[in-house]
N, C-alpha and C positions, 0 to 999 in steps of 0.2 A: 394414411395418417393413423397413428396409434399411440397409445400410452405405453411407456416402458417402465416396468416396476423397479422400484428402488428399495433395497432392504431396509427394514426398520432401524437398523444400526448405522445406516449411511445417510449422507446428505447429498443432494444433487443441486447443481447450479449451472446457469448459463453464463459462460465467460465471453466477454466481448473484448477483442483486441482493437486498440485505436492507435493511430499514428499521426505524426506531422512529418512531412517531407521537405518543408521549407521553414526556415526560421521565421517566426511571426514578426510583424512590424514592431519596432521599438515603441514602447509606451511606458509611462511612469509606473514604477512598482507601487501598488497601493500602500498607504500608511497602515501600520499595525503596531500594537503594543508588544509584539514578539520580535525575536531575532533568531536567525537560523545559524546554528553553530555546528561546525564540522567536528565529528568525533573521529579522531585518528586512532586506529587500532583499539576500538572500544572493548571493554571487558564483556565477556559472554553474558554474565548475569545482568549487568546494567542494560545491555542491548535487549535482552529478552524481557526485562521488566517494562521497558518502553514499548516494545513490540506488543506485549500482552495488553498493556494499558490502552493503546490506540486501536488494537486489532481485535480484541476479544468480542466487542459488540458485533463484529462482522465475521466471526468464526475464523480469524486468521490463526493458523496453527503450524504452518510449515517450518518456521524457525524454532518452534517449541519441541518438535519431535526428533530433530537431529542432535547428535552428541556435540559436545563443546568443540572438539577438534574439527568436525565438519563445518560448524558454524563459523569458527574463527578463520578457517581457510577462505570462506566467502567474505566475511566483513573486514578481514585484514588484507585482502587482495588489493594491491595498489590501484587497480582499475575499478574499484567499488568505492563510492563516496557515501558515507553515512552521516546524516545531518539530523540534529534535534531542533525543533522549534521550542524556544525557551521563553517563559514569561518574565515579567519584571522582578519576580521573586527568585528566579533561577530554577524554576520547576519546568521539567521537560513536558510539553503538552502536545507535541507532534513529531512525526517521523517522516523523513524523506530519504530514500535510498536510490542512488543512481548507479547503474551498471554500464560501464564502458568496455566490457570484455569482448564485445563483437566490434570489429573494425568498422568505423563510419557510423556507428549507432550508439544511442544512449537509451537504455530502458529505465523508465521510472518504475523500479521494482516494487517499492512500497511508498505510499503517500497517504497520510491520515493525520487528523487532529483528534484529540479526545472529544467524545460526543457532546460534552458540555459547551464546546465552542462552536457547534454547528449554527449556521444562520447568522453569523457575525461578519461575513465577508472575509474572514481570515484565510479561507481556502484559496481565494483569489490571490492574496498576498503570497501564500506559501507556493502556489503554482508558479507565480511570476518569478519567485526566487529559484525554484527548481529549474525552470526553463532557462533562466539566465546562466545557470551552471551547466545544464544539460547540452545547450547548444555551444559546446566547446569547439575549438578549431578542428576542422576535418569531419565534423558530425553532419551527416546527411539525413538522418532519420532519428526522431525521438518518439518512443512508443511506450505504451503501457497497456494494462488490461484491468478490467473491472468485472464484477460478476453480479448476479441477481441477489447475492447475499449482502452486498455492500450497501452503503447508505442509499436510500431510494432516489436521491438526487444526483448520485455519482455520475452516471452515464451522461445525463444532461449537462452537468458541470463540465465534464471533460470536453464535450462537444462545443460548449460555449467558449472554452479556452482555445479552440482551434483544432482539436484532434478530430480525426475522421475514422469512423468504424470501418475496419477492413476484414474482420473475421469473427465468426461466432462458433463456439464449441460448447459441449456439455461435459462437465466434470463431476464425478462422484467420488466420495471419500468417506472413510470412517468418521462418524461424528466425534469431534475432539472433546465434546462434553462427556461422551460415554467412555472414551479412552483415558480420561483423567487429565488431559492436557489443558482443558479449560473447565471452569466451574459450570455446574448444571444451569445456573441462571444467566450465563452468557448468551447473547443473541436471542432474547425472548421472542423476537419476530419469527424465529425458525422453530417450529414445534419439535419437541423431543418425542419420538414415537416409541422408543424403547428405553428402559432403564437398566438393562442387562442384569 
């Protein structure tokens, strides 16, 4: 056992992959003051704005570093479903992205609400909505991943929803706050070691 050094300009995280291989028993979708709206062929800037809004606290950056053409190839793919959780004022406060590009499987690629909504049971509502859409005809596996940079309750939440952990990996990447893709104040729970 030993410690592996990480450069001051990088971030390291433990990624846990979780899956369901059977559709969960039907149960009522919890009530919520939100609705889940599918975005058909969303604009790159609109998508990135919501991605940044829900993901910056957890250092989400992958969709911020690719160019528009690459992003649009993904989010306009007919096998990708992009959904926004919208409040009663029409403001987007959550993101669900479902990826059906692998036969028989649905990956919940992105799942998050703005941090201000944490602890209000809205995650249960959004997951019930995501699973209702994810378990489409012919799907045998719904899976996702979370990491040690996500909300501290994320892993326990996914397990409580019926997901089972099947793999753990370590990922390192250039700190997006240092590359300029996220503001320096994003993810204050992850210390900045270098300011380049």
